[in-house]
N, CA and C atoms of all chains as a GROMACS GRO file, in nm:
protein
  654
    1MET      N    1  14.050  13.277   8.188
    1MET     CA    2  14.083  13.412   8.237
    1MET      C    3  14.203  13.468   8.161
    2GLY      N    4  14.196  13.595   8.136
    2GLY     CA    5  14.309  13.658   8.070
    2GLY      C    6  14.314  13.638   7.920
    3GLU      N    7  14.216  13.561   7.867
    3GLU     CA    8  14.217  13.538   7.722
    3GLU      C    9  14.192  13.666   7.643
    4VAL      N   10  14.256  13.672   7.526
    4VAL     CA   11  14.240  13.787   7.438
    4VAL      C   12  14.197  13.736   7.301
    5LYS      N   13  14.101  13.807   7.241
    5LYS     CA   14  14.057  13.768   7.106
    5LYS      C   15  14.100  13.872   7.004
    6HIS      N   16  14.139  13.820   6.890
    6HIS     CA   17  14.172  13.901   6.772
    6HIS      C   18  14.061  13.871   6.672
    7LEU      N   19  13.970  13.968   6.658
    7LEU     CA   20  13.852  13.949   6.576
    7LEU      C   21  13.866  14.026   6.446
    8CYS      N   22  13.840  13.958   6.337
    8CYS     CA   23  13.862  14.017   6.206
    8CYS      C   24  13.738  13.994   6.121
    9LEU      N   25  13.673  14.101   6.081
    9LEU     CA   26  13.557  14.092   5.990
    9LEU      C   27  13.602  14.138   5.852
   10VAL      N   28  13.565  14.063   5.751
   10VAL     CA   29  13.610  14.099   5.617
   10VAL      C   30  13.500  14.083   5.513
   11ARG      N   31  13.525  14.145   5.401
   11ARG     CA   32  13.450  14.116   5.279
   11ARG      C   33  13.556  14.091   5.172
   12PHE      N   34  13.547  13.977   5.106
   12PHE     CA   35  13.646  13.942   5.004
   12PHE      C   36  13.616  14.014   4.873
   13LYS      N   37  13.723  14.039   4.798
   13LYS     CA   38  13.706  14.095   4.665
   13LYS      C   39  13.636  13.993   4.575
   14GLU      N   40  13.565  14.042   4.478
   14GLU     CA   41  13.500  13.953   4.381
   14GLU      C   42  13.607  13.870   4.310
   15GLY      N   43  13.579  13.741   4.290
   15GLY     CA   44  13.671  13.656   4.218
   15GLY      C   45  13.772  13.584   4.307
   16VAL      N   46  13.782  13.627   4.432
   16VAL     CA   47  13.874  13.560   4.524
   16VAL      C   48  13.823  13.421   4.556
   17VAL      N   49  13.912  13.323   4.555
   17VAL     CA   50  13.876  13.187   4.594
   17VAL      C   51  13.892  13.179   4.747
   18VAL      N   52  13.779  13.194   4.814
   18VAL     CA   53  13.782  13.204   4.960
   18VAL      C   54  13.842  13.079   5.024
   19ASP      N   55  13.815  12.962   4.966
   19ASP     CA   56  13.870  12.838   5.021
   19ASP      C   57  14.023  12.840   5.024
   20ASP      N   58  14.084  12.902   4.922
   20ASP     CA   59  14.231  12.909   4.920
   20ASP      C   60  14.283  12.997   5.034
   21VAL      N   61  14.215  13.110   5.055
   21VAL     CA   62  14.257  13.200   5.163
   21VAL      C   63  14.240  13.130   5.297
   22LEU      N   64  14.127  13.061   5.311
   22LEU     CA   65  14.101  12.989   5.435
   22LEU      C   66  14.205  12.881   5.462
   23LYS      N   67  14.244  12.812   5.355
   23LYS     CA   68  14.346  12.708   5.372
   23LYS      C   69  14.478  12.770   5.418
   24GLY      N   70  14.514  12.882   5.357
   24GLY     CA   71  14.636  12.951   5.397
   24GLY      C   72  14.632  12.993   5.543
   25MET      N   73  14.516  13.043   5.585
   25MET     CA   74  14.503  13.089   5.722
   25MET      C   75  14.503  12.972   5.820
   26THR      N   76  14.432  12.865   5.784
   26THR     CA   77  14.427  12.747   5.870
   26THR      C   78  14.566  12.685   5.885
   27ASP      N   79  14.640  12.678   5.774
   27ASP     CA   80  14.776  12.624   5.779
   27ASP      C   81  14.865  12.710   5.869
   28LEU      N   82  14.853  12.841   5.852
   28LEU     CA   83  14.934  12.933   5.933
   28LEU      C   84  14.906  12.912   6.081
   29VAL      N   85  14.777  12.911   6.115
   29VAL     CA   86  14.739  12.901   6.255
   29VAL      C   87  14.779  12.766   6.315
   30ALA      N   88  14.771  12.661   6.233
   30ALA     CA   89  14.810  12.528   6.281
   30ALA      C   90  14.957  12.525   6.323
   31GLU      N   91  15.039  12.604   6.252
   31GLU     CA   92  15.183  12.608   6.281
   31GLU      C   93  15.218  12.695   6.401
   32MET      N   94  15.124  12.781   6.439
   32MET     CA   95  15.154  12.883   6.540
   32MET      C   96  15.099  12.840   6.676
   33GLY      N   97  15.188  12.789   6.759
   33GLY     CA   98  15.149  12.734   6.888
   33GLY      C   99  15.080  12.834   6.980
   34MET      N  100  15.110  12.963   6.960
   34MET     CA  101  15.051  13.062   7.052
   34MET      C  102  14.904  13.091   7.021
   35VAL      N  103  14.854  13.041   6.909
   35VAL     CA  104  14.711  13.055   6.881
   35VAL      C  105  14.638  12.939   6.948
   36LYS      N  106  14.555  12.974   7.047
   36LYS     CA  107  14.491  12.871   7.128
   36LYS      C  108  14.370  12.811   7.058
   37TYR      N  109  14.302  12.896   6.981
   37TYR     CA  110  14.173  12.856   6.925
   37TYR      C  111  14.144  12.944   6.804
   38PHE      N  112  14.097  12.883   6.697
   38PHE     CA  113  14.064  12.959   6.577
   38PHE      C  114  13.932  12.912   6.522
   39GLU      N  115  13.838  13.004   6.514
   39GLU     CA  116  13.711  12.971   6.452
   39GLU      C  117  13.676  13.080   6.351
   40TRP      N  118  13.594  13.042   6.256
   40TRP     CA  119  13.551  13.141   6.158
   40TRP      C  120  13.409  13.106   6.114
   41GLY      N  121  13.351  13.196   6.036
   41GLY     CA  122  13.217  13.169   5.987
   41GLY      C  123  13.175  13.270   5.883
   42GLN      N  124  13.075  13.231   5.809
   42GLN     CA  125  13.022  13.316   5.704
   42GLN      C  126  12.882  13.364   5.743
   43ASP      N  127  12.862  13.492   5.730
   43ASP     CA  128  12.734  13.553   5.766
   43ASP      C  129  12.616  13.488   5.695
   44VAL      N  130  12.508  13.467   5.770
   44VAL     CA  131  12.386  13.413   5.710
   44VAL      C  132  12.271  13.514   5.711
   45LEU      N  133  12.296  13.629   5.775
   45LEU     CA  134  12.190  13.732   5.778
   45LEU      C  135  12.167  13.790   5.640
   46ASN      N  136  12.283  13.825   5.577
   46ASN     CA  137  12.276  13.879   5.442
   46ASN      C  138  12.190  14.006   5.435
   47GLN      N  139  12.199  14.085   5.543
   47GLN     CA  140  12.126  14.212   5.546
   47GLN      C  141  12.228  14.324   5.558
   48GLU      N  142  12.255  14.387   5.446
   48GLU     CA  143  12.359  14.491   5.438
   48GLU      C  144  12.345  14.595   5.549
   49MET      N  145  12.220  14.628   5.588
   49MET     CA  146  12.196  14.731   5.688
   49MET      C  147  12.257  14.688   5.823
   50LEU      N  148  12.254  14.557   5.848
   50LEU     CA  149  12.308  14.505   5.974
   50LEU      C  150  12.456  14.468   5.962
   51THR      N  151  12.492  14.404   5.853
   51THR     CA  152  12.630  14.353   5.840
   51THR      C  153  12.726  14.459   5.786
   52GLN      N  154  12.671  14.566   5.733
   52GLN     CA  155  12.751  14.672   5.671
   52GLN      C  156  12.846  14.617   5.565
   53GLY      N  157  12.802  14.509   5.502
   53GLY     CA  158  12.876  14.455   5.389
   53GLY      C  159  12.981  14.352   5.424
   54PHE      N  160  13.005  14.331   5.554
   54PHE     CA  161  13.101  14.228   5.593
   54PHE      C  162  13.036  14.091   5.580
   55THR      N  163  13.113  13.994   5.534
   55THR     CA  164  13.055  13.862   5.507
   55THR      C  165  13.120  13.748   5.585
   56HIS      N  166  13.243  13.768   5.633
   56HIS     CA  167  13.312  13.661   5.704
   56HIS      C  168  13.372  13.713   5.835
   57VAL      N  169  13.374  13.624   5.934
   57VAL     CA  170  13.431  13.654   6.064
   57VAL      C  171  13.543  13.554   6.092
   58PHE      N  172  13.657  13.606   6.135
   58PHE     CA  173  13.767  13.520   6.179
   58PHE      C  174  13.800  13.557   6.323
   59SER      N  175  13.804  13.459   6.408
   59SER     CA  176  13.826  13.485   6.550
   59SER      C  177  13.941  13.398   6.601
   60LEU      N  178  14.047  13.465   6.644
   60LEU     CA  179  14.163  13.396   6.701
   60LEU      C  180  14.166  13.423   6.851
   61THR      N  181  14.182  13.318   6.929
   61THR     CA  182  14.189  13.333   7.074
   61THR      C  183  14.329  13.302   7.124
   62PHE      N  184  14.378  13.389   7.212
   62PHE     CA  185  14.510  13.373   7.271
   62PHE      C  186  14.497  13.367   7.423
   63ALA      N  187  14.587  13.291   7.486
   63ALA     CA  188  14.580  13.277   7.632
   63ALA      C  189  14.616  13.408   7.701
   64THR      N  190  14.700  13.487   7.637
   64THR     CA  191  14.745  13.613   7.696
   64THR      C  192  14.765  13.718   7.587
   65ALA      N  193  14.771  13.844   7.630
   65ALA     CA  194  14.797  13.953   7.535
   65ALA      C  195  14.937  13.938   7.474
   66ASP      N  196  15.031  13.882   7.551
   66ASP     CA  197  15.167  13.861   7.500
   66ASP      C  198  15.166  13.761   7.383
   67ASP      N  199  15.082  13.660   7.392
   67ASP     CA  200  15.073  13.562   7.283
   67ASP      C  201  15.020  13.628   7.156
   68LEU      N  202  14.923  13.717   7.171
   68LEU     CA  203  14.871  13.789   7.055
   68LEU      C  204  14.980  13.876   6.993
   69THR      N  205  15.054  13.945   7.078
   69THR     CA  206  15.165  14.028   7.029
   69THR      C  207  15.268  13.943   6.956
   70ALA      N  208  15.298  13.827   7.012
   70ALA     CA  209  15.396  13.737   6.950
   70ALA      C  210  15.346  13.689   6.813
   71TYR      N  211  15.217  13.661   6.805
   71TYR     CA  212  15.157  13.617   6.678
   71TYR      C  213  15.166  13.727   6.573
   72MET      N  214  15.124  13.847   6.612
   72MET     CA  215  15.122  13.958   6.517
   72MET      C  216  15.262  13.991   6.466
   73GLY      N  217  15.361  13.970   6.551
   73GLY     CA  218  15.499  14.006   6.515
   73GLY      C  219  15.577  13.891   6.452
   74HIS      N  220  15.512  13.774   6.440
   74HIS     CA  221  15.584  13.655   6.392
   74HIS      C  222  15.609  13.664   6.241
   75GLU      N  223  15.722  13.613   6.198
   75GLU     CA  224  15.758  13.623   6.056
   75GLU      C  225  15.661  13.546   5.965
   76ARG      N  226  15.605  13.438   6.018
   76ARG     CA  227  15.508  13.362   5.935
   76ARG      C  228  15.380  13.443   5.914
   77HIS      N  229  15.341  13.516   6.019
   77HIS     CA  230  15.224  13.603   6.006
   77HIS      C  231  15.256  13.714   5.906
   78ALA      N  232  15.373  13.771   5.917
   78ALA     CA  233  15.414  13.878   5.825
   78ALA      C  234  15.418  13.828   5.680
   79ALA      N  235  15.456  13.700   5.664
   79ALA     CA  236  15.465  13.643   5.529
   79ALA      C  237  15.326  13.620   5.469
   80PHE      N  238  15.229  13.589   5.554
   80PHE     CA  239  15.094  13.559   5.505
   80PHE      C  240  15.009  13.684   5.488
   81ALA      N  241  15.033  13.785   5.570
   81ALA     CA  242  14.949  13.904   5.575
   81ALA      C  243  14.924  13.970   5.438
   82PRO      N  244  15.027  13.989   5.356
   82PRO     CA  245  15.002  14.055   5.227
   82PRO      C  246  14.906  13.976   5.138
   83THR      N  247  14.917  13.844   5.137
   83THR     CA  248  14.826  13.759   5.060
   83THR      C  249  14.683  13.777   5.108
   84PHE      N  250  14.668  13.779   5.240
   84PHE     CA  251  14.536  13.793   5.301
   84PHE      C  252  14.477  13.930   5.269
   85MET      N  253  14.556  14.034   5.292
   85MET     CA  254  14.506  14.170   5.271
   85MET      C  255  14.470  14.195   5.125
   86ALA      N  256  14.546  14.133   5.034
   86ALA     CA  257  14.522  14.153   4.890
   86ALA      C  258  14.387  14.094   4.848
   87ALA      N  259  14.336  14.000   4.927
   87ALA     CA  260  14.210  13.933   4.892
   87ALA      C  261  14.088  14.009   4.943
   88LEU      N  262  14.110  14.115   5.021
   88LEU     CA  263  14.000  14.180   5.091
   88LEU      C  264  13.952  14.309   5.026
   89GLU      N  265  13.822  14.321   5.023
   89GLU     CA  266  13.763  14.448   4.979
   89GLU      C  267  13.751  14.542   5.098
   90LYS      N  268  13.716  14.485   5.214
   90LYS     CA  269  13.713  14.566   5.336
   90LYS      C  270  13.744  14.479   5.455
   91VAL      N  271  13.792  14.544   5.560
   91VAL     CA  272  13.834  14.470   5.678
   91VAL      C  273  13.813  14.556   5.803
   92LEU      N  274  13.780  14.489   5.911
   92LEU     CA  275  13.761  14.554   6.040
   92LEU      C  276  13.828  14.465   6.144
   93VAL      N  277  13.909  14.522   6.230
   93VAL     CA  278  13.980  14.443   6.331
   93VAL      C  279  13.956  14.501   6.470
   94ILE      N  280  13.922  14.412   6.563
   94ILE     CA  281  13.910  14.452   6.703
   94ILE      C  282  13.980  14.347   6.788
   95ASP      N  283  14.064  14.394   6.881
   95ASP     CA  284  14.128  14.304   6.978
   95ASP      C  285  14.065  14.334   7.114
   96PHE      N  286  14.028  14.229   7.185
   96PHE     CA  287  13.967  14.255   7.317
   96PHE      C  288  13.991  14.143   7.417
   97PRO      N  289  14.016  14.183   7.542
   97PRO     CA  290  14.022  14.085   7.650
   97PRO      C  291  13.882  14.028   7.669
   98VAL      N  292  13.872  13.898   7.678
   98VAL     CA  293  13.742  13.831   7.683
   98VAL      C  294  13.682  13.837   7.824
   99VAL      N  295  13.559  13.886   7.831
   99VAL     CA  296  13.484  13.883   7.956
   99VAL      C  297  13.373  13.780   7.938
  100ILE      N  298  13.375  13.676   8.020
  100ILE     CA  299  13.273  13.571   8.009
  100ILE      C  300  13.156  13.606   8.100
  101ALA      N  301  13.044  13.646   8.040
  101ALA     CA  302  12.928  13.689   8.116
  101ALA      C  303  12.835  13.572   8.146
  102LYS      N  304  12.838  13.473   8.060
  102LYS     CA  305  12.761  13.349   8.085
  102LYS      C  306  12.845  13.234   8.033
  103PRO      N  307  12.902  13.156   8.123
  103PRO     CA  308  12.993  13.049   8.080
  103PRO      C  309  12.918  12.938   8.009
  104PRO      N  310  12.987  12.867   7.920
  104PRO     CA  311  12.923  12.756   7.851
  104PRO      C  312  12.892  12.644   7.950
  105PRO      N  313  12.783  12.572   7.928
  105PRO     CA  314  12.744  12.464   8.020
  105PRO      C  315  12.851  12.357   8.032
  106THR      N  316  12.933  12.340   7.927
  106THR     CA  317  13.037  12.237   7.931
  106THR      C  318  13.146  12.270   8.032
  107ALA      N  319  13.149  12.398   8.077
  107ALA     CA  320  13.250  12.438   8.174
  107ALA      C  321  13.212  12.392   8.315
  108ALA      N  322  13.086  12.352   8.330
  108ALA     CA  323  13.040  12.305   8.461
  108ALA      C  324  13.092  12.164   8.485
  109PRO      N  325  13.106  12.126   8.612
  109PRO     CA  326  13.157  11.992   8.641
  109PRO      C  327  13.057  11.883   8.602
  110MET      N  328  12.954  12.112   6.710
  110MET     CA  329  12.900  12.116   6.574
  110MET      C  330  12.761  12.179   6.574
  111GLY      N  331  12.734  12.256   6.472
  111GLY     CA  332  12.602  12.315   6.461
  111GLY      C  333  12.584  12.444   6.537
  112GLU      N  334  12.686  12.486   6.614
  112GLU     CA  335  12.672  12.611   6.689
  112GLU      C  336  12.660  12.732   6.597
  113VAL      N  337  12.582  12.830   6.644
  113VAL     CA  338  12.564  12.953   6.569
  113VAL      C  339  12.597  13.070   6.660
  114LYS      N  340  12.670  13.167   6.605
  114LYS     CA  341  12.701  13.287   6.684
  114LYS      C  342  12.626  13.408   6.633
  115HIS      N  343  12.585  13.488   6.728
  115HIS     CA  344  12.520  13.617   6.701
  115HIS      C  345  12.621  13.722   6.752
  116LEU      N  346  12.689  13.784   6.656
  116LEU     CA  347  12.798  13.876   6.690
  116LEU      C  348  12.751  14.018   6.668
  117CYS      N  349  12.776  14.100   6.768
  117CYS     CA  350  12.726  14.236   6.765
  117CYS      C  351  12.840  14.331   6.802
  118LEU      N  352  12.877  14.418   6.708
  118LEU     CA  353  12.980  14.519   6.735
  118LEU      C  354  12.909  14.652   6.750
  119VAL      N  355  12.947  14.728   6.851
  119VAL     CA  356  12.877  14.855   6.874
  119VAL      C  357  12.974  14.966   6.913
  120ARG      N  358  12.924  15.087   6.900
  120ARG     CA  359  12.985  15.202   6.962
  120ARG      C  360  12.873  15.272   7.039
  121PHE      N  361  12.895  15.294   7.168
  121PHE     CA  362  12.792  15.357   7.250
  121PHE      C  363  12.792  15.509   7.229
  122LYS      N  364  12.673  15.565   7.248
  122LYS     CA  365  12.662  15.710   7.245
  122LYS      C  366  12.740  15.770   7.362
  123GLU      N  367  12.784  15.890   7.344
  123GLU     CA  368  12.851  15.960   7.455
  123GLU      C  369  12.755  15.976   7.571
  124GLY      N  370  12.804  15.957   7.691
  124GLY     CA  371  12.721  15.976   7.810
  124GLY      C  372  12.648  15.851   7.855
  125VAL      N  373  12.647  15.749   7.770
  125VAL     CA  374  12.581  15.623   7.810
  125VAL      C  375  12.663  15.554   7.919
  126VAL      N  376  12.593  15.506   8.021
  126VAL     CA  377  12.660  15.430   8.126
  126VAL      C  378  12.667  15.285   8.080
  127VAL      N  379  12.783  15.249   8.027
  127VAL     CA  380  12.797  15.117   7.964
  127VAL      C  381  12.770  15.005   8.064
  128ASP      N  382  12.811  15.024   8.188
  128ASP     CA  383  12.789  14.920   8.290
  128ASP      C  384  12.640  14.888   8.307
  129ASP      N  385  12.556  14.991   8.296
  129ASP     CA  386  12.412  14.968   8.308
  129ASP      C  387  12.359  14.884   8.192
  130VAL      N  388  12.405  14.915   8.072
  130VAL     CA  389  12.362  14.839   7.955
  130VAL      C  390  12.410  14.694   7.967
  131LEU      N  391  12.534  14.679   8.011
  131LEU     CA  392  12.591  14.545   8.028
  131LEU      C  393  12.513  14.464   8.131
  132LYS      N  394  12.474  14.531   8.238
  132LYS     CA  395  12.397  14.461   8.340
  132LYS      C  396  12.263  14.414   8.283
  133GLY      N  397  12.198  14.502   8.208
  133GLY     CA  398  12.072  14.466   8.145
  133GLY      C  399  12.088  14.346   8.053
  134MET      N  400  12.197  14.348   7.977
  134MET     CA  401  12.218  14.239   7.882
  134MET      C  402  12.253  14.109   7.954
  135THR      N  403  12.337  14.119   8.055
  135THR     CA  404  12.377  14.000   8.131
  135THR      C  405  12.256  13.938   8.201
  136ASP      N  406  12.170  14.024   8.258
  136ASP     CA  407  12.049  13.975   8.324
  136ASP      C  408  11.957  13.904   8.224
  137LEU      N  409  11.941  13.968   8.109
  137LEU     CA  410  11.856  13.910   8.003
  137LEU      C  411  11.907  13.771   7.964
  138VAL      N  412  12.035  13.765   7.935
  138VAL     CA  413  12.095  13.640   7.887
  138VAL      C  414  12.088  13.530   7.995
  139ALA      N  415  12.106  13.572   8.120
  139ALA     CA  416  12.100  13.474   8.230
  139ALA      C  417  11.964  13.405   8.236
  140GLU      N  418  11.860  13.482   8.200
  140GLU     CA  419  11.723  13.430   8.205
  140GLU      C  420  11.688  13.343   8.084
  141MET      N  421  11.768  13.355   7.979
  141MET     CA  422  11.732  13.292   7.852
  141MET      C  423  11.812  13.163   7.834
  142GLY      N  424  11.744  13.051   7.861
  142GLY     CA  425  11.811  12.922   7.859
  142GLY      C  426  11.871  12.884   7.724
  143MET      N  427  11.815  12.942   7.616
  143MET     CA  428  11.865  12.903   7.484
  143MET      C  429  11.997  12.970   7.450
  144VAL      N  430  12.042  13.065   7.530
  144VAL     CA  431  12.175  13.124   7.510
  144VAL      C  432  12.276  13.035   7.582
  145LYS      N  433  12.362  12.972   7.503
  145LYS     CA  434  12.455  12.874   7.559
  145LYS      C  435  12.576  12.941   7.624
  146TYR      N  436  12.614  13.054   7.566
  146TYR     CA  437  12.740  13.116   7.607
  146TYR      C  438  12.736  13.263   7.566
  147PHE      N  439  12.779  13.350   7.656
  147PHE     CA  440  12.781  13.493   7.625
  147PHE      C  441  12.912  13.552   7.672
  148GLU      N  442  12.984  13.608   7.578
  148GLU     CA  443  13.106  13.678   7.615
  148GLU      C  444  13.106  13.815   7.548
  149TRP      N  445  13.181  13.906   7.606
  149TRP     CA  446  13.190  14.040   7.547
  149TRP      C  447  13.330  14.095   7.576
  150GLY      N  448  13.358  14.208   7.514
  150GLY     CA  449  13.487  14.269   7.540
  150GLY      C  450  13.494  14.408   7.481
  151GLN      N  451  13.589  14.482   7.533
  151GLN     CA  452  13.611  14.619   7.485
  151GLN      C  453  13.742  14.625   7.409
  152ASP      N  454  13.737  14.686   7.293
  152ASP     CA  455  13.855  14.698   7.207
  152ASP      C  456  13.973  14.764   7.278
  153VAL      N  457  14.092  14.708   7.255
  153VAL     CA  458  14.212  14.769   7.311
  153VAL      C  459  14.305  14.823   7.202
  154LEU      N  460  14.267  14.800   7.075
  154LEU     CA  461  14.349  14.852   6.966
  154LEU      C  462  14.342  15.004   6.960
  155ASN      N  463  14.216  15.052   6.969
  155ASN     CA  464  14.195  15.196   6.967
  155ASN      C  465  14.253  15.261   6.842
  156GLN      N  466  14.242  15.189   6.731
  156GLN     CA  467  14.289  15.243   6.603
  156GLN      C  468  14.170  15.251   6.507
  157GLU      N  469  14.119  15.368   6.495
  157GLU     CA  470  13.998  15.393   6.416
  157GLU      C  471  14.006  15.330   6.276
  158MET      N  472  14.125  15.330   6.218
  158MET     CA  473  14.142  15.276   6.082
  158MET      C  474  14.108  15.126   6.080
  159LEU      N  475  14.138  15.059   6.190
  159LEU     CA  476  14.113  14.916   6.199
  159LEU      C  477  13.974  14.885   6.256
  160THR      N  478  13.938  14.957   6.360
  160THR     CA  479  13.812  14.925   6.430
  160THR      C  480  13.692  14.992   6.366
  161GLN      N  481  13.718  15.088   6.280
  161GLN     CA  482  13.612  15.166   6.215
  161GLN      C  483  13.516  15.226   6.318
  162GLY      N  484  13.571  15.256   6.435
  162GLY     CA  485  13.494  15.327   6.536
  162GLY      C  486  13.415  15.239   6.632
  163PHE      N  487  13.413  15.108   6.606
  163PHE     CA  488  13.344  15.017   6.698
  163PHE      C  489  13.433  14.994   6.821
  164THR      N  490  13.370  14.988   6.937
  164THR     CA  491  13.448  14.980   7.061
  164THR      C  492  13.418  14.856   7.145
  165HIS      N  493  13.300  14.796   7.125
  165HIS     CA  494  13.262  14.680   7.206
  165HIS      C  495  13.212  14.566   7.118
  166VAL      N  496  13.241  14.445   7.163
  166VAL     CA  497  13.196  14.324   7.094
  166VAL      C  498  13.109  14.243   7.190
  167PHE      N  499  12.994  14.199   7.143
  167PHE     CA  500  12.908  14.108   7.219
  167PHE      C  501  12.888  13.983   7.136
  168SER      N  502  12.914  13.869   7.196
  168SER     CA  503  12.908  13.744   7.122
  168SER      C  504  12.820  13.644   7.197
  169LEU      N  505  12.709  13.609   7.133
  169LEU     CA  506  12.618  13.510   7.191
  169LEU      C  507  12.628  13.381   7.111
  170THR      N  508  12.644  13.270   7.181
  170THR     CA  509  12.654  13.140   7.114
  170THR      C  510  12.529  13.057   7.142
  171PHE      N  511  12.478  12.997   7.036
  171PHE     CA  512  12.359  12.912   7.045
  171PHE      C  513  12.394  12.773   6.993
  172ALA      N  514  12.329  12.673   7.052
  172ALA     CA  515  12.357  12.535   7.010
  172ALA      C  516  12.307  12.509   6.869
  173THR      N  517  12.200  12.580   6.831
  173THR     CA  518  12.141  12.560   6.698
  173THR      C  519  12.086  12.692   6.646
  174ALA      N  520  12.063  12.696   6.515
  174ALA     CA  521  12.003  12.815   6.453
  174ALA      C  522  11.863  12.838   6.507
  175ASP      N  523  11.793  12.730   6.542
  175ASP     CA  524  11.658  12.743   6.598
  175ASP      C  525  11.662  12.816   6.732
  176ASP      N  526  11.765  12.789   6.812
  176ASP     CA  527  11.778  12.858   6.942
  176ASP      C  528  11.800  13.008   6.921
  177LEU      N  529  11.880  13.043   6.821
  177LEU     CA  530  11.902  13.185   6.791
  177LEU      C  531  11.770  13.251   6.748
  178THR      N  532  11.696  13.182   6.663
  178THR     CA  533  11.566  13.234   6.618
  178THR      C  534  11.472  13.253   6.737
  179ALA      N  535  11.472  13.155   6.827
  179ALA     CA  536  11.385  13.163   6.946
  179ALA      C  537  11.426  13.281   7.034
  180TYR      N  538  11.556  13.305   7.046
  180TYR     CA  539  11.606  13.418   7.126
  180TYR      C  540  11.563  13.550   7.065
  181MET      N  541  11.587  13.564   6.935
  181MET     CA  542  11.555  13.690   6.868
  181MET      C  543  11.405  13.720   6.875
  182GLY      N  544  11.323  13.616   6.874
  182GLY     CA  545  11.179  13.635   6.874
  182GLY      C  546  11.116  13.638   7.013
  183HIS      N  547  11.198  13.621   7.117
  183HIS     CA  548  11.145  13.612   7.253
  183HIS      C  549  11.099  13.749   7.303
  184GLU      N  550  10.992  13.750   7.381
  184GLU     CA  551  10.937  13.877   7.430
  184GLU      C  552  11.035  13.952   7.520
  185ARG      N  553  11.118  13.877   7.595
  185ARG     CA  554  11.215  13.946   7.682
  185ARG      C  555  11.322  14.017   7.599
  186HIS      N  556  11.360  13.952   7.488
  186HIS     CA  557  11.454  14.017   7.397
  186HIS      C  558  11.391  14.143   7.336
  187ALA      N  559  11.266  14.128   7.296
  187ALA     CA  560  11.193  14.242   7.236
  187ALA      C  561  11.181  14.356   7.336
  188ALA      N  562  11.167  14.320   7.466
  188ALA     CA  563  11.151  14.423   7.569
  188ALA      C  564  11.282  14.498   7.594
  189PHE      N  565  11.395  14.426   7.578
  189PHE     CA  566  11.525  14.488   7.607
  189PHE      C  567  11.581  14.562   7.485
  190ALA      N  568  11.548  14.516   7.367
  190ALA     CA  569  11.610  14.569   7.245
  190ALA      C  570  11.602  14.722   7.231
  191PRO      N  571  11.487  14.784   7.258
  191PRO     CA  572  11.481  14.931   7.242
  191PRO      C  573  11.579  15.005   7.334
  192THR      N  574  11.593  14.958   7.458
  192THR     CA  575  11.687  15.018   7.553
  192THR      C  576  11.829  15.006   7.499
  193PHE      N  577  11.860  14.888   7.447
  193PHE     CA  578  11.994  14.863   7.394
  193PHE      C  579  12.020  14.952   7.272
  194MET      N  580  11.928  14.950   7.179
  194MET     CA  581  11.947  15.026   7.055
  194MET      C  582  11.959  15.176   7.082
  195ALA      N  583  11.884  15.224   7.182
  195ALA     CA  584  11.886  15.368   7.214
  195ALA      C  585  12.022  15.412   7.266
  196ALA      N  586  12.100  15.315   7.316
  196ALA     CA  587  12.231  15.348   7.374
  196ALA      C  588  12.342  15.351   7.270
  197LEU      N  589  12.309  15.312   7.147
  197LEU     CA  590  12.413  15.291   7.046
  197LEU      C  591  12.427  15.404   6.946
  198GLU      N  592  12.552  15.436   6.917
  198GLU     CA  593  12.579  15.531   6.809
  198GLU      C  594  12.587  15.457   6.677
  199LYS      N  595  12.647  15.337   6.682
  199LYS     CA  596  12.651  15.253   6.563
  199LYS      C  597  12.653  15.107   6.602
  200VAL      N  598  12.608  15.024   6.511
  200VAL     CA  599  12.597  14.881   6.541
  200VAL      C  600  12.618  14.800   6.413
  201LEU      N  601  12.676  14.685   6.430
  201LEU     CA  602  12.700  14.592   6.319
  201LEU      C  603  12.666  14.453   6.372
  202VAL      N  604  12.587  14.379   6.296
  202VAL     CA  605  12.546  14.245   6.342
  202VAL      C  606  12.577  14.143   6.234
  203ILE      N  607  12.638  14.033   6.276
  203ILE     CA  608  12.661  13.920   6.186
  203ILE      C  609  12.623  13.792   6.260
  204ASP      N  610  12.546  13.708   6.194
  204ASP     CA  611  12.514  13.575   6.248
  204ASP      C  612  12.588  13.473   6.162
  205PHE      N  613  12.652  13.377   6.226
  205PHE     CA  614  12.725  13.278   6.146
  205PHE      C  615  12.735  13.143   6.215
  206PRO      N  616  12.719  13.037   6.136
  206PRO     CA  617  12.746  12.902   6.187
  206PRO      C  618  12.896  12.892   6.213
  207VAL      N  619  12.932  12.842   6.329
  207VAL     CA  620  13.072  12.839   6.371
  207VAL      C  621  13.148  12.724   6.305
  208VAL      N  622  13.259  12.757   6.241
  208VAL     CA  623  13.349  12.655   6.189
  208VAL      C  624  13.475  12.657   6.275
  209ILE      N  625  13.503  12.546   6.340
  209ILE     CA  626  13.620  12.539   6.427
  209ILE      C  627  13.738  12.490   6.345
  210ALA      N  628  13.832  12.582   6.317
  210ALA     CA  629  13.947  12.548   6.234
  210ALA      C  630  14.063  12.497   6.317
  211LYS      N  631  14.071  12.543   6.442
  211LYS     CA  632  14.172  12.492   6.534
  211LYS      C  633  14.105  12.483   6.671
  212PRO      N  634  14.075  12.362   6.717
  212PRO     CA  635  14.003  12.347   6.843
  212PRO      C  636  14.089  12.389   6.962
  213PRO      N  637  14.024  12.432   7.069
  213PRO     CA  638  14.100  12.469   7.189
  213PRO      C  639  14.165  12.345   7.248
  214PRO      N  640  14.281  12.362   7.310
  214PRO     CA  641  14.351  12.247   7.369
  214PRO      C  642  14.270  12.176   7.475
  215THR      N  643  14.180  12.251   7.541
  215THR     CA  644  14.097  12.190   7.646
  215THR      C  645  13.999  12.088   7.589
  216ALA      N  646  13.976  12.093   7.456
  216ALA     CA  647  13.884  11.998   7.393
  216ALA      C  648  13.950  11.861   7.378
  217ALA      N  649  14.080  11.857   7.393
  217ALA     CA  650  14.151  11.730   7.381
  217ALA      C  651  14.130  11.645   7.506
  218PRO      N  652  14.142  11.513   7.492
  218PRO     CA  653  14.121  11.426   7.607
  218PRO      C  654  14.231  11.443   7.711
   0.00000   0.00000   0.00000
């Protein structure tokens, strides 16, 4: 309850070594205690009409909106952001309080 | 391991009763055993430059890519899809195998 997600969809510039960017992001998140959960993935649809050209999803979960604010304002985030942004051809960001409409079976006793 | 997400970002048409659409989707997902987890949320950034006009996120998690394929091809999904699509001004879909870069603390023993 009360969880907030910071969802980031991107398309990398041609020539960018995505693994390097991912390593930078994973290292950053590992250091940042207020990030509860970090998952990412690469689109497999590959249908421009549906994906609108975005190829990667990064999803950060925070226990509270305050934790997200603390993350966004943290100096380590500020230090990494320019490197990340420079690698992107396009980006879309949405922050949202998570509503669980169907809980995962593992949440059951 | 092996989980796949079906991520759907949308902006509803003006006048659409979002709660009705959500109820339809929640009912559908509740009936569909192959959907492991369903969460959604409404953007709180409200910054067009970042969100590109998308306002809602729907995230369906499947244990395997086969489960996602079964969901997409199911007659109940086919029956609901036109109602859903008719409510949308814009939509973006990305399917991706989930890579967990920082596991949630609850996953620890």
